[in-house]
Each structure stands twice: as structure tokens, then as C-alpha cells.
All heavy atoms as TSV, in Angstrom:
chain	resi	resn	atom	element	x	y	z
A	1	MET	N	N	0.803	-1.193	-0.015
A	1	MET	CA	C	0.021	0.017	0.007
A	1	MET	C	C	0.862	1.273	0.002
A	1	MET	O	O	0.496	2.242	-0.598
A	1	MET	CB	C	-0.916	0.008	1.235
A	1	MET	CG	C	-2.211	-0.780	1.089
A	1	MET	SD	S	-2.911	-0.667	-0.586
A	1	MET	CE	C	-4.125	0.531	-0.372
A	2	ARG	N	N	1.995	1.215	0.688
A	2	ARG	CA	C	2.814	2.380	0.822
A	2	ARG	C	C	3.269	2.887	-0.516
A	2	ARG	O	O	3.223	4.100	-0.815
A	2	ARG	CB	C	4.037	2.077	1.692
A	2	ARG	CG	C	4.944	3.273	1.913
A	2	ARG	CD	C	6.187	2.888	2.658
A	2	ARG	NE	N	5.868	2.550	4.035
A	2	ARG	CZ	C	6.739	2.093	4.950
A	2	ARG	NH1	N	8.008	1.918	4.536
A	2	ARG	NH2	N	6.378	1.838	6.157
A	3	VAL	N	N	3.707	2.008	-1.396
A	3	VAL	CA	C	4.191	2.428	-2.735
A	3	VAL	C	C	3.022	2.915	-3.582
A	3	VAL	O	O	3.172	3.922	-4.289
A	3	VAL	CB	C	4.947	1.245	-3.427
A	3	VAL	CG1	C	5.277	1.624	-4.870
A	3	VAL	CG2	C	6.193	0.861	-2.651
A	4	LYS	N	N	1.868	2.241	-3.512
A	4	LYS	CA	C	0.692	2.723	-4.247
A	4	LYS	C	C	0.264	4.096	-3.857
A	4	LYS	O	O	-0.037	4.944	-4.698
A	4	LYS	CB	C	-0.469	1.725	-4.096
A	4	LYS	CG	C	-0.327	0.501	-4.917
A	4	LYS	CD	C	-1.541	-0.361	-4.838
A	4	LYS	CE	C	-1.475	-1.568	-5.717
A	4	LYS	NZ	N	-2.715	-2.365	-5.700
A	5	GLN	N	N	0.258	4.380	-2.567
A	5	GLN	CA	C	-0.105	5.701	-2.052
A	5	GLN	C	C	0.916	6.734	-2.528
A	5	GLN	O	O	0.557	7.857	-2.952
A	5	GLN	CB	C	-0.194	5.682	-0.517
A	5	GLN	CG	C	-1.362	4.952	-0.028
A	5	GLN	CD	C	-1.386	4.818	1.486
A	5	GLN	OE1	O	-0.383	5.018	2.111
A	5	GLN	NE2	N	-2.557	4.485	2.032
A	6	PHE	N	N	2.184	6.395	-2.468
A	6	PHE	CA	C	3.262	7.280	-2.922
A	6	PHE	C	C	3.050	7.665	-4.396
A	6	PHE	O	O	3.130	8.818	-4.766
A	6	PHE	CB	C	4.622	6.526	-2.702
A	6	PHE	CG	C	5.805	7.193	-3.315
A	6	PHE	CD1	C	6.492	8.180	-2.656
A	6	PHE	CD2	C	6.258	6.823	-4.593
A	6	PHE	CE1	C	7.605	8.818	-3.196
A	6	PHE	CE2	C	7.355	7.410	-5.173
A	6	PHE	CZ	C	8.034	8.433	-4.475
A	7	LEU	N	N	2.770	6.678	-5.230
A	7	LEU	CA	C	2.560	6.932	-6.627
A	7	LEU	C	C	1.307	7.779	-6.882
A	7	LEU	O	O	1.319	8.692	-7.661
A	7	LEU	CB	C	2.425	5.597	-7.367
A	7	LEU	CG	C	3.687	4.723	-7.442
A	7	LEU	CD1	C	3.363	3.376	-8.012
A	7	LEU	CD2	C	4.772	5.389	-8.246
A	8	ALA	N	N	0.265	7.496	-6.159
A	8	ALA	CA	C	-1.009	8.254	-6.310
A	8	ALA	C	C	-0.775	9.708	-5.896
A	8	ALA	O	O	-1.262	10.648	-6.600
A	8	ALA	CB	C	-2.118	7.597	-5.484
A	9	GLN	N	N	-0.097	9.945	-4.786
A	9	GLN	CA	C	0.123	11.311	-4.336
A	9	GLN	C	C	0.915	12.121	-5.354
A	9	GLN	O	O	0.719	13.326	-5.472
A	9	GLN	CB	C	0.873	11.258	-3.003
A	9	GLN	CG	C	0.048	10.841	-1.841
A	9	GLN	CD	C	0.860	10.624	-0.591
A	9	GLN	OE1	O	2.080	10.593	-0.596
A	9	GLN	NE2	N	0.183	10.461	0.547
A	10	ARG	N	N	1.802	11.498	-6.055
A	10	ARG	CA	C	2.628	12.162	-7.033
A	10	ARG	C	C	2.098	12.088	-8.445
A	10	ARG	O	O	2.712	12.551	-9.364
A	10	ARG	CB	C	4.063	11.657	-6.978
A	10	ARG	CG	C	4.801	12.134	-5.701
A	10	ARG	CD	C	5.914	11.253	-5.325
A	10	ARG	NE	N	6.611	11.705	-4.140
A	10	ARG	CZ	C	6.161	11.522	-2.879
A	10	ARG	NH1	N	5.015	10.945	-2.661
A	10	ARG	NH2	N	6.830	11.994	-1.831
A	11	GLU	N	N	0.942	11.409	-8.596
A	11	GLU	CA	C	0.309	11.238	-9.874
A	11	GLU	C	C	1.257	10.574	-10.884
A	11	GLU	O	O	1.341	10.986	-12.042
A	11	GLU	CB	C	-0.269	12.554	-10.394
A	11	GLU	CG	C	-1.320	13.138	-9.486
A	11	GLU	CD	C	-1.900	14.432	-9.972
A	11	GLU	OE1	O	-1.375	15.013	-10.978
A	11	GLU	OE2	O	-2.888	14.912	-9.370
A	12	ILE	N	N	1.954	9.553	-10.412
A	12	ILE	CA	C	2.870	8.814	-11.232
A	12	ILE	C	C	2.202	7.472	-11.600
A	12	ILE	O	O	1.674	6.790	-10.704
A	12	ILE	CB	C	4.212	8.518	-10.504
A	12	ILE	CG1	C	4.922	9.842	-10.206
A	12	ILE	CG2	C	5.088	7.631	-11.347
A	12	ILE	CD1	C	6.082	9.679	-9.276
A	13	GLU	N	N	2.191	7.125	-12.861
A	13	GLU	CA	C	1.646	5.861	-13.283
A	13	GLU	C	C	2.716	5.001	-13.822
A	13	GLU	O	O	3.477	5.419	-14.740
A	13	GLU	CB	C	0.534	6.111	-14.320
A	13	GLU	CG	C	-0.675	6.780	-13.745
A	13	GLU	CD	C	-1.803	6.858	-14.772
A	13	GLU	OE1	O	-1.903	6.015	-15.665
A	13	GLU	OE2	O	-2.582	7.818	-14.652
A	14	ILE	N	N	2.858	3.811	-13.294
A	14	ILE	CA	C	3.781	2.824	-13.841
A	14	ILE	C	C	3.022	1.492	-13.978
A	14	ILE	O	O	2.047	1.259	-13.270
A	14	ILE	CB	C	5.039	2.628	-12.960
A	14	ILE	CG1	C	4.693	2.200	-11.566
A	14	ILE	CG2	C	5.855	3.950	-12.948
A	14	ILE	CD1	C	5.912	1.876	-10.717
A	15	PRO	N	N	3.428	0.677	-14.958
A	15	PRO	CA	C	2.728	-0.602	-15.097
A	15	PRO	C	C	2.868	-1.475	-13.867
A	15	PRO	O	O	3.940	-1.536	-13.264
A	15	PRO	CB	C	3.447	-1.249	-16.303
A	15	PRO	CG	C	4.277	-0.178	-16.919
A	15	PRO	CD	C	4.458	0.870	-15.897
A	16	MET	N	N	1.746	-2.090	-13.490
A	16	MET	CA	C	1.746	-2.994	-12.369
A	16	MET	C	C	1.166	-4.334	-12.761
A	16	MET	O	O	0.277	-4.423	-13.603
A	16	MET	CB	C	0.938	-2.426	-11.196
A	16	MET	CG	C	1.545	-1.162	-10.625
A	16	MET	SD	S	0.856	-0.856	-9.048
A	16	MET	CE	C	1.544	0.747	-8.719
A	17	ARG	N	N	1.669	-5.389	-12.114
A	17	ARG	CA	C	1.192	-6.715	-12.398
A	17	ARG	C	C	0.819	-7.383	-11.123
A	17	ARG	O	O	1.513	-7.220	-10.091
A	17	ARG	CB	C	2.289	-7.515	-13.105
A	17	ARG	CG	C	2.659	-6.841	-14.458
A	17	ARG	CD	C	3.844	-7.460	-15.086
A	17	ARG	NE	N	3.556	-8.793	-15.616
A	17	ARG	CZ	C	4.435	-9.588	-16.082
A	17	ARG	NH1	N	5.710	-9.240	-16.125
A	17	ARG	NH2	N	4.121	-10.792	-16.528
A	18	ASN	N	N	-0.281	-8.076	-11.101
A	18	ASN	CA	C	-0.788	-8.786	-9.933
A	18	ASN	C	C	-0.267	-10.199	-9.960
A	18	ASN	O	O	-0.787	-11.060	-10.697
A	18	ASN	CB	C	-2.327	-8.731	-9.923
A	18	ASN	CG	C	-2.925	-9.400	-8.720
A	18	ASN	OD1	O	-2.268	-10.194	-8.031
A	18	ASN	ND2	N	-4.158	-9.121	-8.445
A	19	THR	N	N	0.729	-10.492	-9.152
A	19	THR	CA	C	1.334	-11.831	-9.155
A	19	THR	C	C	0.440	-12.893	-8.574
A	19	THR	O	O	0.660	-14.056	-8.778
A	19	THR	CB	C	2.665	-11.814	-8.394
A	19	THR	OG1	O	2.475	-11.396	-7.049
A	19	THR	CG2	C	3.679	-10.933	-9.059
A	20	MET	N	N	-0.612	-12.482	-7.878
A	20	MET	CA	C	-1.555	-13.449	-7.334
A	20	MET	C	C	-2.560	-13.913	-8.408
A	20	MET	O	O	-3.030	-15.042	-8.404
A	20	MET	CB	C	-2.367	-12.835	-6.205
A	20	MET	CG	C	-1.536	-12.456	-5.009
A	20	MET	SD	S	-0.702	-13.861	-4.258
A	20	MET	CE	C	-2.055	-14.540	-3.295
A	21	ALA	N	N	-2.814	-13.076	-9.403
A	21	ALA	CA	C	-3.762	-13.385	-10.487
A	21	ALA	C	C	-3.109	-13.713	-11.793
A	21	ALA	O	O	-3.784	-14.272	-12.676
A	21	ALA	CB	C	-4.766	-12.227	-10.649
A	22	ASP	N	N	-1.863	-13.372	-11.940
A	22	ASP	CA	C	-1.144	-13.564	-13.213
A	22	ASP	C	C	0.021	-14.528	-12.994
A	22	ASP	O	O	1.067	-14.107	-12.494
A	22	ASP	CB	C	-0.649	-12.187	-13.667
A	22	ASP	CG	C	0.058	-12.188	-15.015
A	22	ASP	OD1	O	0.454	-13.301	-15.489
A	22	ASP	OD2	O	0.290	-11.096	-15.559
A	23	ALA	N	N	-0.174	-15.747	-13.402
A	23	ALA	CA	C	0.827	-16.786	-13.181
A	23	ALA	C	C	2.132	-16.428	-13.895
A	23	ALA	O	O	3.233	-16.705	-13.331
A	23	ALA	CB	C	0.329	-18.137	-13.678
A	24	ALA	N	N	2.087	-15.840	-15.062
A	24	ALA	CA	C	3.335	-15.501	-15.788
A	24	ALA	C	C	4.065	-14.397	-15.019
A	24	ALA	O	O	5.331	-14.459	-14.974
A	24	ALA	CB	C	2.965	-14.985	-17.174
A	25	ALA	N	N	3.374	-13.460	-14.443
A	25	ALA	CA	C	4.037	-12.393	-13.648
A	25	ALA	C	C	4.697	-13.025	-12.442
A	25	ALA	O	O	5.821	-12.649	-12.068
A	25	ALA	CB	C	3.023	-11.360	-13.230
A	26	TYR	N	N	4.015	-13.949	-11.797
A	26	TYR	CA	C	4.606	-14.635	-10.616
A	26	TYR	C	C	5.872	-15.417	-10.981
A	26	TYR	O	O	6.914	-15.285	-10.300
A	26	TYR	CB	C	3.582	-15.588	-10.001
A	26	TYR	CG	C	4.101	-16.318	-8.808
A	26	TYR	CD1	C	4.096	-15.683	-7.562
A	26	TYR	CD2	C	4.547	-17.630	-8.908
A	26	TYR	CE1	C	4.577	-16.375	-6.457
A	26	TYR	CE2	C	5.012	-18.292	-7.779
A	26	TYR	CZ	C	5.057	-17.643	-6.541
A	26	TYR	OH	O	5.528	-18.315	-5.483
A	27	LYS	N	N	5.849	-16.119	-12.086
A	27	LYS	CA	C	7.001	-16.881	-12.532
A	27	LYS	C	C	8.196	-15.956	-12.869
A	27	LYS	O	O	9.305	-16.264	-12.558
A	27	LYS	CB	C	6.638	-17.760	-13.732
A	27	LYS	CG	C	5.811	-18.942	-13.390
A	27	LYS	CD	C	5.396	-19.741	-14.613
A	27	LYS	CE	C	4.439	-20.865	-14.263
A	27	LYS	NZ	N	3.978	-21.581	-15.474
A	28	GLU	N	N	7.868	-14.848	-13.529
A	28	GLU	CA	C	8.911	-13.869	-13.845
A	28	GLU	C	C	9.569	-13.302	-12.600
A	28	GLU	O	O	10.763	-13.133	-12.519
A	28	GLU	CB	C	8.348	-12.741	-14.723
A	28	GLU	CG	C	9.413	-11.726	-15.099
A	28	GLU	CD	C	8.833	-10.547	-15.913
A	28	GLU	OE1	O	7.631	-10.522	-16.172
A	28	GLU	OE2	O	9.633	-9.661	-16.211
A	29	LEU	N	N	8.739	-13.003	-11.619
A	29	LEU	CA	C	9.254	-12.446	-10.322
A	29	LEU	C	C	10.174	-13.455	-9.642
A	29	LEU	O	O	11.269	-13.086	-9.218
A	29	LEU	CB	C	8.069	-12.131	-9.415
A	29	LEU	CG	C	8.370	-11.534	-8.091
A	29	LEU	CD1	C	9.113	-10.205	-8.186
A	29	LEU	CD2	C	7.066	-11.348	-7.286
A	30	ILE	N	N	9.750	-14.713	-9.614
A	30	ILE	CA	C	10.619	-15.727	-8.973
A	30	ILE	C	C	11.893	-15.977	-9.776
A	30	ILE	O	O	12.976	-15.966	-9.224
A	30	ILE	CB	C	9.808	-17.055	-8.873
A	30	ILE	CG1	C	8.624	-16.901	-7.912
A	30	ILE	CG2	C	10.711	-18.210	-8.396
A	30	ILE	CD1	C	8.988	-16.628	-6.495
A	31	LYS	N	N	11.730	-16.100	-11.104
A	31	LYS	CA	C	12.902	-16.369	-11.928
A	31	LYS	C	C	13.888	-15.211	-11.931
A	31	LYS	O	O	15.093	-15.389	-11.810
A	31	LYS	CB	C	12.483	-16.675	-13.393
A	31	LYS	CG	C	13.610	-17.031	-14.278
A	31	LYS	CD	C	13.114	-17.392	-15.687
A	31	LYS	CE	C	14.305	-17.723	-16.521
A	31	LYS	NZ	N	13.910	-18.047	-17.938
A	32	GLY	N	N	13.370	-14.001	-12.078
A	32	GLY	CA	C	14.227	-12.832	-12.203
A	32	GLY	C	C	14.813	-12.340	-10.921
A	32	GLY	O	O	15.974	-12.051	-10.772
A	33	GLY	N	N	13.919	-12.193	-9.897
A	33	GLY	CA	C	14.300	-11.598	-8.626
A	33	GLY	C	C	14.677	-12.564	-7.577
A	33	GLY	O	O	15.265	-12.269	-6.554
A	34	GLY	N	N	14.209	-13.840	-7.740
A	34	GLY	CA	C	14.488	-14.884	-6.797
A	34	GLY	C	C	13.585	-14.950	-5.581
A	34	GLY	O	O	13.767	-15.817	-4.746
A	35	ARG	N	N	12.623	-14.033	-5.457
A	35	ARG	CA	C	11.705	-14.056	-4.345
A	35	ARG	C	C	10.312	-13.671	-4.829
A	35	ARG	O	O	10.135	-12.985	-5.821
A	35	ARG	CB	C	12.068	-13.009	-3.304
A	35	ARG	CG	C	13.452	-13.090	-2.828
A	35	ARG	CD	C	13.860	-12.189	-1.650
A	35	ARG	NE	N	13.228	-10.854	-1.645
A	35	ARG	CZ	C	13.714	-9.870	-0.905
A	35	ARG	NH1	N	14.749	-10.045	-0.138
A	35	ARG	NH2	N	13.138	-8.705	-0.895
A	36	ALA	N	N	9.285	-14.103	-4.121
A	36	ALA	CA	C	7.900	-13.805	-4.481
A	36	ALA	C	C	7.372	-12.603	-3.697
A	36	ALA	O	O	6.202	-12.316	-3.748
A	36	ALA	CB	C	7.024	-15.033	-4.189
A	37	THR	N	N	8.261	-11.887	-3.003
A	37	THR	CA	C	7.903	-10.735	-2.209
A	37	THR	C	C	7.433	-9.569	-3.067
A	37	THR	O	O	7.997	-9.275	-4.107
A	37	THR	CB	C	9.110	-10.258	-1.383
A	37	THR	OG1	O	9.617	-11.405	-0.669
A	37	THR	CG2	C	8.746	-9.166	-0.395
A	38	VAL	N	N	6.349	-8.959	-2.610
A	38	VAL	CA	C	5.875	-7.734	-3.290
A	38	VAL	C	C	5.710	-6.648	-2.230
A	38	VAL	O	O	5.523	-6.968	-1.061
A	38	VAL	CB	C	4.552	-7.945	-4.055
A	38	VAL	CG1	C	4.724	-8.847	-5.203
A	38	VAL	CG2	C	3.437	-8.490	-3.112
A	39	PRO	N	N	5.859	-5.369	-2.528
A	39	PRO	CA	C	6.068	-4.904	-3.893
A	39	PRO	C	C	7.473	-5.185	-4.405
A	39	PRO	O	O	8.375	-5.434	-3.604
A	39	PRO	CB	C	5.872	-3.389	-3.739
A	39	PRO	CG	C	6.333	-3.060	-2.344
A	39	PRO	CD	C	5.898	-4.274	-1.572
A	40	CYS	N	N	7.602	-5.159	-5.687
A	40	CYS	CA	C	8.906	-5.353	-6.295
A	40	CYS	C	C	8.917	-4.462	-7.545
A	40	CYS	O	O	7.968	-4.373	-8.300
A	40	CYS	CB	C	9.093	-6.794	-6.718
A	40	CYS	SG	S	10.680	-7.112	-7.541
A	41	LEU	N	N	10.068	-3.775	-7.748
A	41	LEU	CA	C	10.272	-2.960	-8.919
A	41	LEU	C	C	11.357	-3.562	-9.773
A	41	LEU	O	O	12.453	-3.726	-9.292
A	41	LEU	CB	C	10.629	-1.521	-8.530
A	41	LEU	CG	C	10.845	-0.552	-9.675
A	41	LEU	CD1	C	9.574	-0.327	-10.465
A	41	LEU	CD2	C	11.408	0.777	-9.147
A	42	LYS	N	N	11.034	-3.913	-11.000
A	42	LYS	CA	C	12.027	-4.467	-11.949
A	42	LYS	C	C	12.557	-3.262	-12.734
A	42	LYS	O	O	11.783	-2.539	-13.414
A	42	LYS	CB	C	11.348	-5.445	-12.863
A	42	LYS	CG	C	12.257	-6.019	-13.900
A	42	LYS	CD	C	11.514	-6.951	-14.858
A	42	LYS	CE	C	12.418	-7.505	-15.932
A	42	LYS	NZ	N	11.647	-8.294	-16.887
A	43	ILE	N	N	13.868	-3.068	-12.658
A	43	ILE	CA	C	14.539	-1.947	-13.354
A	43	ILE	C	C	15.345	-2.537	-14.472
A	43	ILE	O	O	16.288	-3.284	-14.238
A	43	ILE	CB	C	15.400	-1.172	-12.357
A	43	ILE	CG1	C	14.564	-0.696	-11.206
A	43	ILE	CG2	C	16.105	-0.037	-13.097
A	43	ILE	CD1	C	15.395	-0.233	-9.988
A	44	GLU	N	N	14.966	-2.166	-15.696
A	44	GLU	CA	C	15.710	-2.588	-16.851
A	44	GLU	C	C	16.578	-1.433	-17.326
A	44	GLU	O	O	16.094	-0.370	-17.669
A	44	GLU	CB	C	14.742	-3.017	-17.985
A	44	GLU	CG	C	13.913	-4.224	-17.580
A	44	GLU	CD	C	12.830	-4.592	-18.550
A	44	GLU	OE1	O	12.292	-3.670	-19.233
A	44	GLU	OE2	O	12.534	-5.811	-18.699
A	45	ARG	N	N	17.885	-1.641	-17.316
A	45	ARG	CA	C	18.838	-0.558	-17.629
A	45	ARG	C	C	19.188	-0.612	-19.133
A	45	ARG	O	O	18.963	-1.617	-19.847
A	45	ARG	CB	C	20.055	-0.778	-16.797
A	45	ARG	CG	C	19.719	-0.810	-15.302
A	45	ARG	CD	C	20.729	-0.046	-14.534
A	45	ARG	NE	N	20.487	-0.168	-13.091
A	45	ARG	CZ	C	19.833	0.766	-12.392
A	45	ARG	NH1	N	19.438	1.857	-12.935
A	45	ARG	NH2	N	19.686	0.596	-11.090
A	46	ASP	N	N	19.737	0.473	-19.600
A	46	ASP	CA	C	20.152	0.606	-21.018
A	46	ASP	C	C	21.169	-0.418	-21.410
A	46	ASP	O	O	21.261	-0.859	-22.583
A	46	ASP	CB	C	20.658	2.042	-21.287
A	46	ASP	CG	C	19.570	3.084	-21.257
A	46	ASP	OD1	O	18.400	2.746	-21.399
A	46	ASP	OD2	O	19.895	4.251	-21.023
A	47	ASP	N	N	21.991	-0.858	-20.485
A	47	ASP	CA	C	23.064	-1.798	-20.778
A	47	ASP	C	C	22.520	-3.249	-20.718
A	47	ASP	O	O	23.316	-4.189	-20.686
A	47	ASP	CB	C	24.248	-1.654	-19.823
A	47	ASP	CG	C	23.894	-1.973	-18.350
A	47	ASP	OD1	O	22.726	-2.336	-18.067
A	47	ASP	OD2	O	24.786	-1.861	-17.548
A	48	GLN	N	N	21.191	-3.417	-20.671
A	48	GLN	CA	C	20.513	-4.702	-20.664
A	48	GLN	C	C	20.549	-5.412	-19.314
A	48	GLN	O	O	20.060	-6.500	-19.188
A	48	GLN	CB	C	21.038	-5.669	-21.790
A	48	GLN	CG	C	21.056	-5.087	-23.165
A	48	GLN	CD	C	19.702	-4.584	-23.592
A	48	GLN	OE1	O	18.688	-5.269	-23.445
A	48	GLN	NE2	N	19.626	-3.416	-24.190
A	49	SER	N	N	21.156	-4.808	-18.277
A	49	SER	CA	C	21.133	-5.382	-16.958
A	49	SER	C	C	19.782	-5.141	-16.317
A	49	SER	O	O	19.042	-4.242	-16.711
A	49	SER	CB	C	22.233	-4.787	-16.091
A	49	SER	OG	O	22.027	-3.435	-15.869
A	50	VAL	N	N	19.445	-5.969	-15.371
A	50	VAL	CA	C	18.151	-5.866	-14.650
A	50	VAL	C	C	18.398	-5.876	-13.180
A	50	VAL	O	O	19.242	-6.656	-12.677
A	50	VAL	CB	C	17.219	-7.048	-15.038
A	50	VAL	CG1	C	15.924	-6.995	-14.245
A	50	VAL	CG2	C	16.962	-7.051	-16.529
A	51	GLU	N	N	17.718	-5.009	-12.432
A	51	GLU	CA	C	17.819	-4.917	-11.017
A	51	GLU	C	C	16.408	-5.037	-10.469
A	51	GLU	O	O	15.455	-4.513	-10.999
A	51	GLU	CB	C	18.421	-3.578	-10.549
A	51	GLU	CG	C	18.541	-3.409	-9.105
A	51	GLU	CD	C	19.140	-2.065	-8.674
A	51	GLU	OE1	O	19.465	-1.275	-9.557
A	51	GLU	OE2	O	19.255	-1.836	-7.457
A	52	TRP	N	N	16.290	-5.770	-9.349
A	52	TRP	CA	C	15.014	-5.951	-8.691
A	52	TRP	C	C	15.053	-5.333	-7.313
A	52	TRP	O	O	15.890	-5.696	-6.512
A	52	TRP	CB	C	14.697	-7.489	-8.562
A	52	TRP	CG	C	14.668	-8.187	-9.861
A	52	TRP	CD1	C	15.706	-8.603	-10.651
A	52	TRP	CD2	C	13.491	-8.596	-10.571
A	52	TRP	NE1	N	15.266	-9.233	-11.761
A	52	TRP	CE2	C	13.894	-9.219	-11.755
A	52	TRP	CE3	C	12.140	-8.490	-10.298
A	52	TRP	CZ2	C	13.026	-9.760	-12.699
A	52	TRP	CZ3	C	11.250	-8.993	-11.250
A	52	TRP	CH2	C	11.704	-9.643	-12.410
A	53	LEU	N	N	14.155	-4.384	-7.063
A	53	LEU	CA	C	14.089	-3.744	-5.749
A	53	LEU	C	C	12.852	-4.280	-5.006
A	53	LEU	O	O	11.750	-4.279	-5.570
A	53	LEU	CB	C	13.974	-2.233	-5.885
A	53	LEU	CG	C	15.139	-1.474	-6.436
A	53	LEU	CD1	C	14.874	0.049	-6.506
A	53	LEU	CD2	C	16.397	-1.701	-5.603
A	54	TYR	N	N	13.040	-4.702	-3.786
A	54	TYR	CA	C	11.925	-5.261	-2.985
A	54	TYR	C	C	11.462	-4.365	-1.814
A	54	TYR	O	O	10.333	-4.545	-1.411
A	54	TYR	CB	C	12.345	-6.643	-2.443
A	54	TYR	CG	C	12.326	-7.704	-3.504
A	54	TYR	CD1	C	13.476	-8.067	-4.171
A	54	TYR	CD2	C	11.170	-8.391	-3.789
A	54	TYR	CE1	C	13.459	-9.041	-5.134
A	54	TYR	CE2	C	11.143	-9.407	-4.717
A	54	TYR	CZ	C	12.315	-9.722	-5.420
A	54	TYR	OH	O	12.268	-10.684	-6.391
A	55	GLU	N	N	12.305	-3.530	-1.342
A	55	GLU	CA	C	11.896	-2.758	-0.144
A	55	GLU	C	C	11.146	-1.508	-0.607
A	55	GLU	O	O	11.586	-0.789	-1.484
A	55	GLU	CB	C	13.162	-2.344	0.634
A	55	GLU	CG	C	13.922	-3.541	1.205
A	55	GLU	CD	C	13.063	-4.306	2.213
A	55	GLU	OE1	O	12.209	-3.703	2.940
A	55	GLU	OE2	O	13.229	-5.523	2.286
A	56	SER	N	N	9.997	-1.197	0.029
A	56	SER	CA	C	9.193	-0.046	-0.360
A	56	SER	C	C	10.013	1.222	-0.297
A	56	SER	O	O	9.894	2.049	-1.252
A	56	SER	CB	C	8.017	0.050	0.641
A	56	SER	OG	O	7.148	-1.019	0.507
A	57	ILE	N	N	10.803	1.414	0.693
A	57	ILE	CA	C	11.614	2.665	0.786
A	57	ILE	C	C	12.574	2.767	-0.358
A	57	ILE	O	O	12.737	3.863	-0.960
A	57	ILE	CB	C	12.374	2.679	2.152
A	57	ILE	CG1	C	11.417	2.662	3.342
A	57	ILE	CG2	C	13.373	3.862	2.217
A	57	ILE	CD1	C	10.550	3.902	3.459
A	58	ASP	N	N	13.227	1.664	-0.757
A	58	ASP	CA	C	14.147	1.655	-1.888
A	58	ASP	C	C	13.413	1.959	-3.210
A	58	ASP	O	O	13.901	2.710	-4.083
A	58	ASP	CB	C	14.885	0.312	-1.999
A	58	ASP	CG	C	15.781	0.082	-0.810
A	58	ASP	OD1	O	16.215	1.023	-0.158
A	58	ASP	OD2	O	16.076	-1.089	-0.551
A	59	ILE	N	N	12.218	1.356	-3.357
A	59	ILE	CA	C	11.403	1.559	-4.586
A	59	ILE	C	C	11.016	3.035	-4.665
A	59	ILE	O	O	11.175	3.654	-5.719
A	59	ILE	CB	C	10.186	0.646	-4.535
A	59	ILE	CG1	C	10.604	-0.797	-4.686
A	59	ILE	CG2	C	9.172	1.048	-5.629
A	59	ILE	CD1	C	9.487	-1.819	-4.455
A	60	MET	N	N	10.502	3.619	-3.583
A	60	MET	CA	C	10.090	5.000	-3.599
A	60	MET	C	C	11.267	5.923	-3.861
A	60	MET	O	O	11.129	6.916	-4.609
A	60	MET	CB	C	9.392	5.360	-2.303
A	60	MET	CG	C	8.050	4.628	-2.179
A	60	MET	SD	S	7.068	5.056	-0.726
A	60	MET	CE	C	8.118	4.462	0.593
A	61	ALA	N	N	12.420	5.649	-3.253
A	61	ALA	CA	C	13.586	6.465	-3.502
A	61	ALA	C	C	14.014	6.419	-4.966
A	61	ALA	O	O	14.373	7.436	-5.559
A	61	ALA	CB	C	14.723	6.014	-2.581
A	62	PHE	N	N	13.995	5.226	-5.542
A	62	PHE	CA	C	14.405	5.069	-6.939
A	62	PHE	C	C	13.441	5.868	-7.843
A	62	PHE	O	O	13.845	6.625	-8.739
A	62	PHE	CB	C	14.394	3.632	-7.396
A	62	PHE	CG	C	14.683	3.449	-8.827
A	62	PHE	CD1	C	15.997	3.434	-9.301
A	62	PHE	CD2	C	13.669	3.394	-9.765
A	62	PHE	CE1	C	16.302	3.345	-10.614
A	62	PHE	CE2	C	13.958	3.252	-11.138
A	62	PHE	CZ	C	15.258	3.244	-11.563
A	63	ILE	N	N	12.125	5.745	-7.572
A	63	ILE	CA	C	11.155	6.429	-8.379
A	63	ILE	C	C	11.284	7.965	-8.243
A	63	ILE	O	O	11.222	8.653	-9.212
A	63	ILE	CB	C	9.713	5.981	-8.021
A	63	ILE	CG1	C	9.513	4.514	-8.455
A	63	ILE	CG2	C	8.652	6.890	-8.615
A	63	ILE	CD1	C	8.236	3.855	-7.958
A	64	GLU	N	N	11.452	8.382	-7.014
A	64	GLU	CA	C	11.622	9.847	-6.794
A	64	GLU	C	C	12.805	10.370	-7.538
A	64	GLU	O	O	12.753	11.453	-8.142
A	64	GLU	CB	C	11.803	10.085	-5.282
A	64	GLU	CG	C	11.758	11.520	-4.859
A	64	GLU	CD	C	10.389	12.109	-4.875
A	64	GLU	OE1	O	9.429	11.496	-4.349
A	64	GLU	OE2	O	10.195	13.232	-5.406
A	65	THR	N	N	13.919	9.637	-7.598
A	65	THR	CA	C	15.116	10.091	-8.234
A	65	THR	C	C	14.995	9.962	-9.760
A	65	THR	O	O	15.620	10.753	-10.488
A	65	THR	CB	C	16.295	9.245	-7.766
A	65	THR	OG1	O	16.428	9.361	-6.359
A	65	THR	CG2	C	17.609	9.671	-8.400
A	66	ASN	N	N	14.209	9.029	-10.238
A	66	ASN	CA	C	14.155	8.754	-11.696
A	66	ASN	C	C	12.818	9.000	-12.345
A	66	ASN	O	O	12.520	8.436	-13.359
A	66	ASN	CB	C	14.596	7.289	-11.922
A	66	ASN	CG	C	16.006	7.027	-11.445
A	66	ASN	OD1	O	16.915	7.378	-12.160
A	66	ASN	ND2	N	16.168	6.454	-10.276
A	67	VAL	N	N	11.983	9.782	-11.713
A	67	VAL	CA	C	10.602	9.991	-12.186
A	67	VAL	C	C	10.527	10.384	-13.626
A	67	VAL	O	O	9.670	9.942	-14.376
A	67	VAL	CB	C	9.795	10.918	-11.253
A	67	VAL	CG1	C	10.313	12.337	-11.411
A	67	VAL	CG2	C	8.335	10.857	-11.577
A	68	ALA	N	N	11.434	11.199	-14.103
A	68	ALA	CA	C	11.403	11.668	-15.515
A	68	ALA	C	C	11.581	10.488	-16.474
A	68	ALA	O	O	11.030	10.465	-17.536
A	68	ALA	CB	C	12.503	12.701	-15.744
A	69	GLN	N	N	12.417	9.517	-16.068
A	69	GLN	CA	C	12.633	8.352	-16.936
A	69	GLN	C	C	11.431	7.408	-17.003
A	69	GLN	O	O	11.334	6.616	-17.919
A	69	GLN	CB	C	13.886	7.570	-16.424
A	69	GLN	CG	C	15.129	8.314	-16.500
A	69	GLN	CD	C	16.303	7.607	-15.874
A	69	GLN	OE1	O	16.198	6.434	-15.498
A	69	GLN	NE2	N	17.412	8.283	-15.716
A	70	LEU	N	N	10.582	7.429	-16.002
A	70	LEU	CA	C	9.418	6.531	-15.934
A	70	LEU	C	C	8.260	7.055	-16.704
A	70	LEU	O	O	7.345	6.332	-16.958
A	70	LEU	CB	C	9.063	6.317	-14.460
A	70	LEU	CG	C	10.136	5.693	-13.592
A	70	LEU	CD1	C	9.715	5.665	-12.130
A	70	LEU	CD2	C	10.482	4.299	-14.029
A	71	SER	N	N	8.245	8.314	-17.059
A	71	SER	CA	C	7.116	8.909	-17.799
A	71	SER	C	C	7.131	8.599	-19.232
A	71	SER	O	O	8.093	8.369	-19.848
A	71	SER	CB	C	7.144	10.411	-17.625
A	71	SER	OG	O	7.093	10.777	-16.250
């Protein structure tokens, strides 16, 4: 809820997937990030590397710092 509220307050929209209802999203989360914990932010970098953030505080900090790139 914390991340959703953060996004709503700042009127930021990013794609979200429901891992409870979407089996493919759940499998991607486990395969890519190694954990089924949510929230999780998958960050795809220009150099093709991928980073998975699981902590709400880390996710919000990343979004706050990179909001222009997410629009």
C-alpha cells in the first residue's frame, strides 16, 4: 500500500502486475528476482542489466530520483 499511495500522491503511473492473479508475472518475479515478495520494482537498464528492488523505501527512492525516466 505504501508504494501505491506514494505513486498516487505524485500522480505517477507505472505498469503493475498482480502476481496473485497472473501466473506469468509470478513466474517472472521468482525467476528474475529470486523471491515472491511484493512490492517489487523491476529496473531494466540501457546496458541490458536488470535490477529488482523489494523494499518499499528503496522503490520509492528510486522512483523519486528517476521519475522523468518513468514517464
